[in-house]
Backbone as JSON, one array per atom type, in Angstrom:
{
  "sequence": "MTYVMPHPAMLPRAAWRGLAFRLPAAAVAALLILACQPTAAMAQASQPARTARATPAQTAHAGDTATRRQQAAIKHVDDAVGVVQTMHADAGMPALLARAHGVFIVPAYGRAALGIGGAGGAGVLMIRRPDGTWSNPAFFDIGAISIGLQAGAEGGPIALVLLNDKAVDSFRKRNNFSLSADAGLTVVNFARMAEGSTAGDVVVWSGNKGLFGSAVTVGINDVRFNQRLTEAYDGKPVTAQQALDSTMTDARADALRKALGNAPPAAVRTGKPGGY",
  "N": [[0.85, -1.2, 0.03], [0.58, 2.26, -0.77], [1.63, 5.3, 0.6], [0.82, 8.67, 0.54], [2.44, 11.45, 1.62], [1.4, 14.41, 3.0], [2.88, 17.73, 3.1], [4.18, 18.89, 6.32], [3.46, 21.52, 6.97], [1.01, 21.81, 5.85], [-0.81, 20.58, 7.38], [-3.0, 20.68, 10.2], [-2.29, 20.73, 13.79], [-3.75, 18.7, 15.17], [-4.38, 17.03, 13.1], [-1.9, 15.9, 12.56], [-1.5, 14.23, 14.73], [-3.46, 12.31, 14.39], [-2.81, 11.22, 11.9], [-0.35, 10.12, 12.49], [-0.89, 7.71, 13.79], [-1.74, 6.09, 11.8], [0.28, 5.77, 9.96], [3.36, 4.13, 8.91], [6.34, 3.64, 10.97], [8.65, 4.75, 9.86], [7.63, 6.67, 8.04], [6.46, 8.41, 9.86], [8.81, 9.34, 11.09], [10.05, 10.72, 9.03], [8.2, 12.79, 8.67], [8.58, 14.22, 11.07], [11.2, 15.15, 10.76], [10.91, 16.87, 8.52], [9.23, 18.7, 9.68], [10.89, 20.0, 11.49], [12.68, 21.42, 9.94], [11.75, 24.04, 8.87], [11.67, 25.52, 11.28], [14.34, 25.53, 12.22], [15.52, 26.9, 10.06], [14.27, 29.39, 10.29], [15.31, 30.24, 12.77], [18.03, 30.5, 12.21], [17.92, 32.55, 10.34], [17.07, 34.67, 11.89], [19.09, 35.08, 13.69], [21.35, 36.76, 12.91], [20.18, 39.3, 13.1], [20.15, 39.74, 15.77], [22.75, 40.05, 16.59], [24.02, 41.86, 14.98], [24.57, 44.58, 15.38], [25.98, 46.89, 17.89], [24.49, 47.72, 20.98], [23.02, 50.92, 21.9], [23.93, 51.59, 24.49], [26.27, 50.08, 24.73], [27.82, 51.34, 22.71], [28.07, 53.9, 23.72], [29.48, 53.43, 26.07], [31.97, 52.49, 24.99], [32.8, 54.81, 23.75], [33.11, 56.55, 26.0], [35.21, 55.26, 27.29], [37.36, 55.53, 25.48], [37.6, 58.3, 25.5], [38.43, 58.72, 28.15], [40.9, 57.44, 28.07], [42.27, 59.07, 26.29], [42.34, 61.45, 27.75], [43.9, 60.61, 29.96], [46.28, 60.06, 28.63], [47.03, 62.68, 27.7], [47.33, 63.96, 30.18], [49.58, 62.61, 31.17], [51.5, 63.62, 29.48], [51.38, 66.37, 30.19], [52.14, 66.17, 32.89], [54.7, 65.31, 32.65], [56.1, 67.57, 31.88], [56.56, 69.06, 34.26], [58.25, 67.29, 35.56], [60.53, 67.37, 33.9], [61.26, 70.04, 34.22], [62.03, 69.95, 36.93], [64.22, 68.25, 36.66], [66.03, 69.89, 35.34], [67.05, 71.42, 37.38], [69.09, 70.03, 38.59], [72.6, 69.8, 38.68], [74.43, 69.57, 35.73], [72.49, 68.18, 34.3], [71.03, 69.84, 32.29], [72.99, 70.04, 30.27], [73.27, 67.31, 29.66], [70.7, 66.7, 28.63], [70.82, 68.24, 26.38], [72.34, 66.8, 24.58], [70.9, 64.49, 24.21], [69.35, 61.72, 22.6], [66.86, 60.9, 22.92], [64.2, 60.96, 25.42], [62.67, 59.32, 28.09], [60.0, 59.64, 30.15], [58.69, 58.98, 33.28], [56.15, 60.04, 35.1], [55.17, 59.24, 37.62], [56.42, 56.78, 39.38], [55.59, 53.75, 40.79], [55.32, 51.78, 43.86], [54.41, 49.26, 43.17], [55.96, 48.13, 41.22], [58.09, 47.02, 42.35], [57.76, 44.34, 42.88], [57.9, 41.09, 41.35], [57.03, 41.19, 38.03], [55.41, 43.32, 38.43], [53.76, 46.42, 37.51], [55.2, 49.41, 36.95], [54.49, 51.95, 36.1], [53.12, 54.32, 33.73], [54.75, 55.87, 31.05], [56.13, 58.65, 29.14], [57.51, 58.9, 25.96], [59.79, 60.84, 24.14], [61.53, 61.5, 21.19], [64.49, 62.8, 19.56], [64.42, 64.57, 16.57], [66.11, 64.51, 13.35], [66.56, 67.24, 12.75], [67.0, 68.44, 15.15], [64.69, 69.09, 16.67], [61.87, 67.95, 18.73], [59.96, 64.89, 18.73], [56.57, 63.75, 18.29], [54.71, 62.42, 21.13], [55.03, 59.03, 22.36], [53.76, 56.22, 24.17], [54.73, 54.19, 26.91], [54.79, 51.47, 29.23], [56.46, 50.56, 32.28], [58.12, 47.96, 34.09], [59.66, 46.31, 36.76], [62.42, 47.8, 38.43], [65.69, 47.0, 38.61], [68.43, 46.8, 40.78], [71.38, 45.74, 40.97], [71.09, 43.14, 43.13], [68.87, 44.0, 44.41], [65.82, 45.93, 44.62], [64.74, 49.43, 44.23], [63.74, 51.3, 47.04], [61.77, 53.24, 47.27], [59.17, 55.13, 45.54], [58.39, 57.53, 42.92], [59.0, 60.26, 40.56], [60.68, 59.34, 37.56], [63.22, 59.41, 34.99], [64.54, 58.46, 31.85], [67.33, 59.1, 30.07], [68.21, 58.88, 26.83], [71.01, 58.15, 25.07], [72.02, 57.42, 22.6], [71.38, 56.0, 19.37], [71.07, 53.31, 19.51], [69.86, 52.83, 22.01], [67.47, 54.33, 21.6], [66.29, 52.89, 19.51], [65.52, 50.54, 20.78], [63.05, 51.23, 21.86], [61.7, 52.19, 19.65], [61.41, 50.04, 17.89], [60.66, 47.73, 19.19], [58.19, 45.99, 21.03], [58.13, 44.95, 23.55], [60.58, 44.82, 25.99], [63.77, 44.96, 27.62], [65.94, 47.23, 29.38], [69.07, 46.86, 29.98], [72.22, 45.42, 31.03], [72.16, 42.81, 30.13], [70.71, 43.09, 27.81], [72.43, 44.3, 26.28], [72.9, 46.99, 26.86], [74.14, 49.79, 28.62], [73.06, 51.12, 31.58], [73.19, 53.9, 33.43], [73.31, 55.24, 36.67], [72.27, 58.48, 37.34], [72.98, 60.01, 39.52], [75.38, 58.91, 40.42], [76.82, 59.3, 38.15], [77.06, 62.05, 38.17], [79.03, 62.21, 39.99], [81.29, 61.61, 38.7], [81.27, 59.25, 37.24], [81.4, 57.31, 34.21], [79.45, 58.02, 31.31], [76.83, 55.95, 29.94], [74.78, 54.04, 27.72], [72.31, 54.77, 28.44], [71.05, 57.1, 30.71], [69.75, 57.13, 33.91], [67.52, 58.98, 35.8], [66.24, 60.08, 38.93], [63.57, 61.52, 40.8], [63.42, 61.0, 43.41], [66.03, 60.85, 45.48], [66.97, 58.69, 46.85], [66.25, 56.41, 45.52], [67.88, 54.77, 43.79], [70.01, 54.35, 45.34], [73.43, 53.7, 46.08], [74.11, 52.51, 43.76], [75.8, 52.0, 40.67], [75.14, 51.12, 38.12], [71.95, 50.35, 36.55], [69.07, 48.32, 36.02], [66.27, 48.21, 33.83], [63.31, 46.61, 33.69], [61.02, 44.73, 31.68], [59.72, 46.6, 29.77], [57.03, 47.98, 28.06], [55.19, 48.7, 25.15], [52.61, 50.9, 25.16], [49.96, 50.57, 23.55], [47.23, 51.28, 23.58], [47.08, 53.75, 24.98], [48.68, 55.33, 23.34], [47.35, 55.21, 20.82], [44.93, 56.38, 21.6], [45.76, 58.97, 22.17], [46.74, 59.79, 19.68], [44.46, 59.39, 18.17], [44.04, 57.52, 16.17], [44.87, 54.19, 14.8], [48.14, 53.27, 15.47], [51.61, 52.34, 15.33], [54.43, 52.24, 17.58], [56.7, 53.21, 16.28], [55.58, 54.47, 14.06], [54.16, 56.57, 15.41], [56.3, 58.0, 16.59], [57.9, 58.65, 14.45], [56.36, 60.36, 12.94], [55.89, 63.1, 10.78], [54.24, 65.16, 11.32], [53.46, 67.7, 13.71], [52.33, 67.68, 16.89], [50.57, 69.99, 18.71], [49.8, 69.73, 21.36], [51.92, 68.72, 22.8], [53.76, 70.75, 22.91], [54.55, 72.27, 25.17], [56.06, 70.38, 26.57], [58.1, 69.95, 24.71], [59.34, 72.44, 24.79], [60.25, 72.5, 27.41], [62.17, 70.43, 27.29], [63.91, 71.46, 25.44], [65.62, 72.55, 22.41], [68.32, 71.38, 20.32], [71.34, 71.89, 18.53], [71.48, 70.17, 15.39], [73.9, 68.85, 14.72], [75.09, 68.39, 17.18], [73.55, 66.32, 18.14], [73.87, 64.29, 16.22], [76.59, 63.64, 16.33], [76.92, 63.03, 18.96], [78.55, 64.22, 20.86], [79.95, 65.09, 24.08], [78.23, 67.45, 26.02], [79.26, 69.33, 28.1], [79.92, 67.36, 29.74]],
  "CA": [[-0.03, 0.02, 0.05], [1.41, 3.47, -0.97], [1.16, 6.43, 1.35], [1.26, 10.0, -0.01], [2.55, 12.25, 2.78], [1.41, 15.87, 2.78], [3.99, 18.54, 3.82], [3.71, 19.12, 7.64], [2.92, 22.86, 7.05], [-0.31, 21.78, 5.31], [-1.64, 19.85, 8.29], [-3.12, 21.23, 11.55], [-1.6, 19.86, 14.83], [-4.6, 17.53, 15.47], [-4.29, 16.03, 12.01], [-0.64, 15.23, 12.65], [-1.6, 13.08, 15.74], [-4.31, 11.17, 13.77], [-2.05, 10.58, 10.82], [0.76, 9.32, 13.05], [-1.33, 6.37, 14.19], [-2.01, 5.25, 10.6], [1.55, 5.63, 9.14], [4.52, 3.36, 9.44], [7.27, 4.39, 11.8], [9.59, 5.46, 8.95], [6.96, 7.82, 7.56], [6.43, 9.4, 10.96], [10.12, 9.98, 11.32], [10.24, 11.66, 7.92], [7.36, 13.96, 8.93], [9.21, 14.95, 12.11], [12.38, 15.82, 10.14], [10.38, 17.95, 7.71], [8.58, 19.72, 10.55], [11.92, 20.72, 12.17], [13.49, 22.23, 9.08], [11.47, 25.47, 8.84], [11.99, 26.17, 12.54], [15.8, 25.78, 12.21], [15.88, 27.99, 9.08], [13.83, 30.67, 10.86], [16.2, 30.57, 13.84], [19.26, 30.99, 11.65], [17.67, 33.82, 9.69], [16.84, 35.71, 12.89], [20.25, 35.23, 14.55], [22.11, 37.99, 12.56], [19.52, 40.52, 13.53], [20.38, 39.91, 17.23], [24.15, 40.34, 16.85], [24.6, 42.65, 13.85], [25.05, 45.94, 15.77], [26.03, 47.07, 19.31], [23.39, 48.53, 21.55], [23.43, 52.31, 22.2], [24.68, 51.6, 25.72], [27.68, 49.59, 24.4], [28.54, 52.35, 21.95], [28.39, 55.01, 24.62], [30.57, 52.95, 26.94], [33.22, 52.49, 24.27], [33.2, 56.22, 23.56], [33.61, 57.02, 27.27], [36.56, 54.62, 27.55], [38.33, 56.2, 24.58], [37.87, 59.66, 26.02], [39.22, 58.63, 29.37], [42.28, 57.11, 27.75], [42.9, 60.28, 25.72], [42.59, 62.39, 28.85], [45.0, 60.09, 30.7], [47.53, 60.32, 27.89], [47.34, 64.13, 27.77], [47.8, 64.25, 31.53], [50.96, 62.12, 31.31], [52.38, 64.64, 28.78], [51.45, 67.58, 30.96], [52.86, 65.95, 34.12], [56.09, 65.16, 32.29], [56.71, 68.92, 31.83], [57.05, 69.32, 35.62], [59.38, 66.45, 35.83], [61.7, 67.91, 33.14], [61.69, 71.28, 34.91], [62.78, 69.59, 38.1], [65.49, 67.71, 36.23], [67.0, 71.01, 34.94], [67.66, 71.96, 38.6], [70.29, 69.23, 38.94], [73.78, 70.2, 37.95], [74.86, 68.62, 34.67], [71.37, 67.67, 33.54], [70.73, 70.55, 31.09], [73.99, 69.57, 29.22], [72.99, 65.94, 29.28], [69.52, 66.74, 27.8], [71.16, 68.86, 25.07], [72.85, 65.82, 23.61], [70.06, 63.31, 24.31], [68.66, 61.28, 21.36], [65.55, 60.64, 23.4], [63.95, 60.97, 26.83], [61.53, 58.61, 28.52], [59.69, 60.19, 31.44], [57.57, 58.38, 34.04], [55.83, 61.06, 36.16], [54.94, 58.62, 38.95], [56.88, 55.36, 39.44], [54.98, 53.22, 42.0], [55.88, 50.68, 44.62], [53.97, 47.95, 42.68], [56.95, 47.62, 40.33], [59.14, 46.4, 43.1], [57.5, 42.97, 42.83], [58.13, 40.47, 40.06], [55.91, 41.31, 37.08], [54.6, 44.47, 38.71], [53.79, 47.5, 36.62], [55.65, 50.59, 37.66], [53.75, 53.17, 35.69], [53.09, 54.73, 32.32], [55.71, 56.94, 30.8], [56.09, 59.33, 27.82], [58.77, 58.87, 25.19], [60.04, 61.8, 23.07], [62.87, 61.33, 20.55], [64.93, 63.96, 18.84], [64.42, 64.46, 15.16], [67.42, 64.95, 12.79], [66.79, 68.71, 12.76], [67.13, 68.93, 16.55], [63.42, 69.23, 17.37], [61.4, 66.74, 19.36], [58.89, 64.13, 18.05], [55.34, 63.56, 19.04], [54.9, 61.43, 22.2], [54.53, 57.68, 22.39], [53.57, 55.88, 25.58], [55.2, 52.9, 27.36], [54.75, 51.07, 30.62], [57.66, 49.88, 32.74], [58.01, 47.01, 35.2], [60.56, 46.45, 37.87], [63.78, 48.34, 38.33], [66.64, 46.15, 39.36], [69.7, 47.43, 41.12], [72.12, 44.57, 41.47], [70.14, 42.07, 43.57], [67.67, 44.52, 45.11], [65.14, 47.04, 43.92], [64.68, 50.62, 44.97], [62.81, 51.25, 48.16], [60.69, 54.24, 47.17], [58.79, 55.49, 44.22], [58.58, 58.92, 42.6], [59.27, 60.44, 39.12], [62.0, 58.92, 37.0], [63.42, 59.68, 33.58], [65.65, 57.78, 31.16], [67.93, 59.91, 28.96], [68.74, 57.91, 25.85], [72.19, 58.89, 24.6], [72.41, 57.0, 21.31], [70.32, 55.43, 18.5], [70.79, 51.89, 19.96], [68.88, 52.96, 23.07], [66.19, 54.77, 21.01], [65.74, 51.8, 18.74], [64.82, 49.66, 21.69], [61.75, 51.75, 22.05], [61.07, 52.36, 18.3], [61.33, 48.82, 17.07], [60.26, 46.51, 19.93], [57.01, 46.3, 21.87], [58.44, 44.45, 24.92], [62.03, 44.64, 26.05], [64.38, 45.43, 28.89], [67.13, 48.04, 29.25], [69.97, 46.29, 30.97], [73.44, 44.81, 30.46], [71.76, 41.54, 29.38], [70.14, 43.51, 26.54], [73.53, 45.01, 25.55], [72.82, 48.43, 27.11], [74.6, 50.19, 29.92], [72.14, 52.06, 32.15], [73.89, 54.51, 34.45], [72.62, 56.04, 37.65], [72.67, 59.85, 37.15], [73.61, 60.49, 40.76], [76.75, 58.47, 40.45], [77.44, 59.95, 36.99], [77.44, 63.41, 38.56], [80.22, 62.12, 40.84], [82.44, 61.31, 37.94], [81.14, 58.03, 36.5], [81.34, 57.45, 32.74], [78.12, 57.87, 30.8], [76.58, 54.74, 29.17], [73.79, 54.16, 26.62], [71.11, 55.41, 29.03], [71.3, 57.65, 32.09], [68.48, 57.11, 34.65], [67.43, 60.05, 36.82], [65.13, 59.89, 39.83], [63.23, 62.66, 41.69], [63.7, 60.48, 44.8], [67.44, 60.59, 45.48], [67.32, 57.42, 47.44], [65.67, 55.31, 44.73], [68.88, 53.85, 43.3], [71.11, 54.17, 46.31], [74.74, 53.96, 45.6], [74.32, 51.68, 42.53], [76.34, 52.71, 39.47], [74.3, 50.74, 36.91], [70.62, 49.99, 36.82], [68.28, 47.53, 34.95], [64.87, 48.45, 33.68], [62.74, 45.34, 33.14], [59.63, 44.64, 31.17], [59.2, 47.87, 29.16], [56.05, 47.58, 27.06], [54.52, 49.73, 24.33], [51.2, 51.04, 25.6], [49.25, 50.9, 22.31], [45.93, 51.96, 23.8], [47.27, 55.17, 25.27], [49.22, 56.04, 22.07], [46.31, 55.4, 19.85], [43.98, 57.33, 22.11], [46.34, 60.29, 22.01], [46.77, 60.07, 18.26], [43.17, 59.37, 17.53], [44.02, 56.52, 15.11], [45.75, 53.09, 15.09], [49.54, 53.54, 15.18], [52.65, 51.57, 16.05], [55.38, 53.13, 18.29], [57.57, 53.74, 15.3], [54.69, 55.45, 13.36], [53.91, 57.75, 16.27], [57.53, 58.72, 16.83], [58.5, 59.1, 13.18], [55.46, 61.24, 12.25], [56.36, 64.43, 10.41], [53.33, 66.14, 11.86], [53.81, 68.15, 15.1], [51.08, 67.8, 17.76], [50.74, 71.15, 19.52], [49.56, 69.43, 22.72], [53.18, 68.4, 23.42], [54.67, 71.91, 22.77], [55.09, 72.64, 26.46], [57.14, 69.4, 26.88], [59.21, 70.17, 23.83], [59.99, 73.61, 25.2], [61.0, 72.18, 28.61], [63.3, 69.61, 26.91], [64.87, 72.28, 24.73], [66.2, 72.12, 21.23], [69.74, 71.31, 20.24], [71.85, 71.88, 17.12], [71.48, 68.86, 14.83], [75.24, 68.34, 14.74], [75.45, 67.87, 18.55], [72.88, 65.04, 18.3], [74.44, 63.27, 15.34], [77.93, 63.25, 16.82], [76.87, 62.51, 20.35], [79.69, 64.77, 21.62], [79.5, 65.57, 25.28], [77.9, 68.9, 26.13], [79.45, 69.78, 29.46], [80.47, 66.2, 30.6]],
  "C": [[0.88, 1.23, 0.0], [0.77, 4.65, -0.18], [1.69, 7.72, 0.69], [1.22, 10.93, 1.24], [2.45, 13.74, 2.43], [2.48, 16.55, 3.55], [3.37, 18.94, 5.22], [2.98, 20.52, 7.73], [1.46, 22.89, 6.62], [-1.32, 21.16, 6.3], [-1.77, 20.62, 9.58], [-2.51, 20.24, 12.56], [-2.41, 18.65, 15.05], [-4.5, 16.52, 14.36], [-2.96, 15.26, 12.03], [-0.76, 13.96, 13.55], [-2.38, 11.97, 15.12], [-3.54, 10.48, 12.71], [-0.93, 9.72, 11.33], [0.36, 7.91, 13.36], [-1.53, 5.45, 12.96], [-0.78, 5.06, 9.7], [2.53, 4.77, 9.78], [5.51, 4.24, 10.14], [8.22, 5.27, 10.93], [8.91, 6.71, 8.39], [6.81, 8.87, 8.64], [7.67, 10.11, 11.14], [10.4, 11.0, 10.25], [9.46, 12.93, 8.16], [8.03, 14.83, 10.02], [10.42, 15.75, 11.6], [11.93, 17.03, 9.32], [9.88, 19.12, 8.59], [9.69, 20.55, 11.21], [12.65, 21.69, 11.22], [13.04, 23.67, 8.95], [11.78, 26.21, 10.09], [13.48, 26.48, 12.63], [16.16, 26.89, 11.26], [15.46, 29.36, 9.62], [14.78, 31.17, 11.96], [17.51, 31.11, 13.32], [19.07, 32.36, 10.98], [17.54, 34.96, 10.71], [18.13, 36.0, 13.72], [21.09, 36.51, 14.15], [21.51, 39.22, 13.1], [19.81, 40.79, 14.99], [21.75, 40.36, 17.46], [24.76, 41.29, 15.83], [25.19, 43.98, 14.35], [25.02, 46.0, 17.32], [24.83, 47.92, 19.79], [23.93, 49.96, 21.79], [24.29, 52.37, 23.47], [26.12, 51.18, 25.54], [28.49, 50.68, 23.65], [28.96, 53.5, 22.84], [29.5, 54.63, 25.56], [31.95, 52.96, 26.28], [33.74, 53.9, 24.01], [33.77, 56.85, 24.82], [34.97, 56.53, 27.6], [37.64, 55.29, 26.69], [38.64, 57.6, 25.02], [38.66, 59.67, 27.24], [40.68, 58.34, 29.07], [43.02, 58.31, 27.16], [43.26, 61.28, 26.84], [43.75, 61.93, 29.66], [46.31, 60.33, 29.97], [48.0, 61.8, 27.88], [47.88, 64.51, 29.15], [49.25, 63.74, 31.76], [51.93, 63.12, 30.59], [52.5, 65.87, 29.64], [52.24, 67.33, 32.28], [54.37, 65.77, 33.83], [56.79, 66.49, 32.17], [57.25, 69.29, 33.14], [58.22, 68.53, 35.98], [60.67, 66.98, 35.19], [62.19, 69.16, 33.81], [62.45, 70.94, 36.18], [64.14, 68.94, 37.75], [66.51, 68.79, 35.92], [67.64, 71.59, 36.22], [68.89, 71.2, 39.03], [71.53, 69.57, 38.03], [74.15, 69.14, 36.91], [73.74, 68.08, 33.8], [71.07, 68.48, 32.27], [71.73, 70.18, 29.94], [73.67, 68.2, 28.76], [71.79, 65.89, 28.3], [69.81, 67.27, 26.45], [71.74, 67.87, 24.07], [72.06, 64.48, 23.64], [69.48, 63.03, 22.91], [67.19, 61.0, 21.7], [65.41, 60.72, 24.88], [62.65, 60.23, 27.12], [61.23, 59.05, 29.95], [58.47, 59.45, 32.05], [57.27, 59.33, 35.17], [55.62, 60.45, 37.51], [55.31, 57.11, 38.86], [56.41, 54.79, 40.77], [55.66, 52.03, 42.64], [55.49, 49.27, 43.94], [55.03, 47.33, 41.75], [58.07, 46.89, 41.03], [58.95, 44.83, 43.18], [57.73, 42.4, 41.44], [56.82, 40.66, 39.19], [55.05, 42.53, 37.38], [54.72, 45.59, 37.71], [54.1, 48.81, 37.31], [54.92, 51.81, 37.32], [53.88, 53.42, 34.23], [54.02, 55.88, 32.14], [55.57, 57.47, 29.33], [57.43, 59.31, 27.21], [58.75, 60.01, 24.15], [61.41, 61.48, 22.47], [63.21, 62.56, 19.75], [65.0, 63.7, 17.38], [65.8, 64.89, 14.61], [67.64, 66.41, 12.81], [66.91, 69.27, 14.13], [65.85, 69.12, 17.33], [62.97, 67.86, 17.95], [60.15, 66.15, 18.67], [57.6, 64.35, 18.81], [55.52, 62.44, 20.07], [54.42, 60.08, 21.81], [54.54, 57.17, 23.81], [53.98, 54.37, 25.81], [54.97, 52.68, 28.88], [56.09, 50.4, 31.06], [57.34, 49.02, 33.93], [58.98, 47.32, 36.3], [61.83, 47.07, 37.52], [64.67, 47.47, 39.22], [67.95, 46.89, 39.57], [70.55, 46.34, 41.82], [71.12, 43.5, 41.82], [68.98, 42.66, 44.31], [67.14, 45.67, 44.28], [65.1, 48.26, 44.79], [63.55, 50.62, 45.96], [61.65, 52.16, 48.06], [60.35, 54.54, 45.73], [59.02, 57.02, 43.99], [58.81, 59.1, 41.07], [60.6, 59.98, 38.71], [62.08, 59.3, 35.56], [64.58, 58.96, 33.04], [66.11, 58.74, 30.07], [68.66, 58.98, 28.07], [69.78, 58.65, 25.05], [72.67, 58.44, 23.2], [71.24, 56.34, 20.59], [70.05, 53.95, 18.99], [69.78, 51.93, 21.06], [67.5, 53.38, 22.56], [65.53, 53.66, 20.28], [65.12, 50.72, 19.56], [63.36, 49.93, 21.85], [61.0, 51.73, 20.65], [60.65, 51.02, 17.66], [60.87, 47.54, 17.85], [59.16, 46.93, 20.95], [57.17, 45.81, 23.32], [59.86, 44.13, 25.04], [62.51, 45.13, 27.44], [65.6, 46.3, 28.52], [68.12, 47.7, 30.34], [71.23, 45.82, 30.21], [73.13, 43.55, 29.69], [71.21, 41.89, 28.01], [71.2, 44.29, 25.77], [73.52, 46.54, 25.8], [73.35, 48.72, 28.52], [73.72, 51.33, 30.45], [72.76, 52.66, 33.43], [73.08, 55.29, 35.38], [73.19, 57.47, 37.56], [73.42, 60.37, 38.4], [75.05, 60.09, 40.87], [77.54, 59.04, 39.23], [77.92, 61.34, 37.32], [78.72, 63.39, 39.4], [81.42, 61.76, 40.03], [82.37, 60.03, 37.09], [81.0, 58.29, 35.0], [79.88, 57.2, 32.27], [78.01, 56.59, 30.0], [75.65, 55.01, 28.0], [72.59, 54.97, 27.1], [71.57, 55.92, 30.38], [69.91, 57.73, 32.75], [68.53, 58.13, 35.75], [66.23, 59.74, 37.61], [64.88, 61.14, 40.67], [63.44, 62.3, 43.13], [65.22, 60.13, 44.84], [67.85, 59.27, 46.06], [66.87, 56.25, 46.66], [66.73, 54.27, 44.3], [70.07, 53.7, 44.24], [72.41, 54.47, 45.78], [75.11, 53.12, 44.34], [74.85, 52.5, 41.42], [75.5, 52.37, 38.25], [72.99, 50.19, 37.39], [70.02, 49.18, 35.73], [66.88, 47.88, 34.97], [64.23, 47.32, 32.99], [61.35, 45.56, 32.57], [59.03, 45.97, 30.68], [58.25, 47.42, 28.01], [55.41, 48.82, 26.4], [53.08, 49.75, 24.74], [50.43, 51.5, 24.33], [47.95, 51.62, 22.49], [46.11, 53.41, 24.09], [47.73, 55.92, 24.01], [48.15, 56.23, 21.02], [45.19, 56.38, 20.31], [44.45, 58.76, 21.93], [46.38, 60.66, 20.56], [45.43, 60.1, 17.55], [43.07, 58.41, 16.38], [44.96, 55.37, 15.48], [47.17, 53.4, 14.62], [50.45, 52.59, 15.89], [53.54, 52.66, 16.74], [56.16, 53.92, 17.27], [56.76, 54.8, 14.46], [54.47, 56.74, 14.14], [55.17, 58.61, 16.42], [58.11, 59.34, 15.53], [57.57, 60.08, 12.41], [56.12, 62.54, 11.96], [55.45, 65.55, 10.87], [53.74, 66.52, 13.36], [52.57, 68.41, 15.88], [51.37, 68.94, 18.77], [50.55, 70.82, 21.05], [50.88, 69.08, 23.53], [54.23, 69.6, 23.33], [55.33, 72.32, 24.11], [56.26, 71.67, 26.85], [58.29, 69.63, 26.04], [60.06, 71.39, 24.34], [60.81, 73.31, 26.5], [62.21, 71.34, 28.29], [64.4, 70.46, 26.24], [65.39, 71.7, 23.47], [67.68, 72.1, 21.26], [70.12, 71.33, 18.77], [71.89, 70.45, 16.59], [72.82, 68.19, 14.9], [75.59, 67.74, 16.03], [74.77, 66.49, 18.7], [73.53, 63.95, 17.47], [75.77, 62.8, 15.84], [77.94, 62.69, 18.19], [77.98, 63.06, 21.19], [79.17, 65.32, 22.94], [79.26, 67.06, 25.31], [78.06, 69.33, 27.57], [79.95, 68.63, 30.32], [81.77, 65.78, 29.97]]
}
């Protein structure tokens, strides 16, 4: 005997139950499969509508986050101005800055960095262009500072004066690195340098004179490019190298440029001491 099965959509629910008693098991199974297909198709069709766009609340939250990051980046630049002005009060520092290839300023280095993997704080990097002027800022975070086998006991503002292209390239070309003898860089304590020590690749200055103690050399660990702050400041996706090498001049960093001071291009290229 041959059964002709109508499509499930053509039958009311009560008719399905009556038909199920008269059909073989295989026919009933086929009807159930056909009945499920429209439901699955409708579910798939409706899914993109639920996930296609963010809600207004999500969009507003993302906008607020970007604004807060931009404000934080601008504040780091503004705070760095005060740090550089304090640096100028130390004998020998103006001459050192005059021959710097770059300066990395951390307005507030915290105690959290004294532990393994701790984040010491966000800093602002400015590098000197071939014409002697200063670049736009890029932002980096630093981790622990090592002094021999012990770390500094207190926090405060710190700055790294980069004296050659090798030191600058660590920032420009790498997103995560260390500044230490293991990385092929000599990082000298400015306080000991002022007493007659020889300058290295990097000179590290601290607003807290007890931070580095009597150590001659210092190691800066876990330096990381802060892409979120840099992009928030620039208003577009950028790498560290793109931000630093930009030929545009952002006026928001003019006060910091003025504090750092310009230098004749020849003094930067030759790296000749300016007072040391």
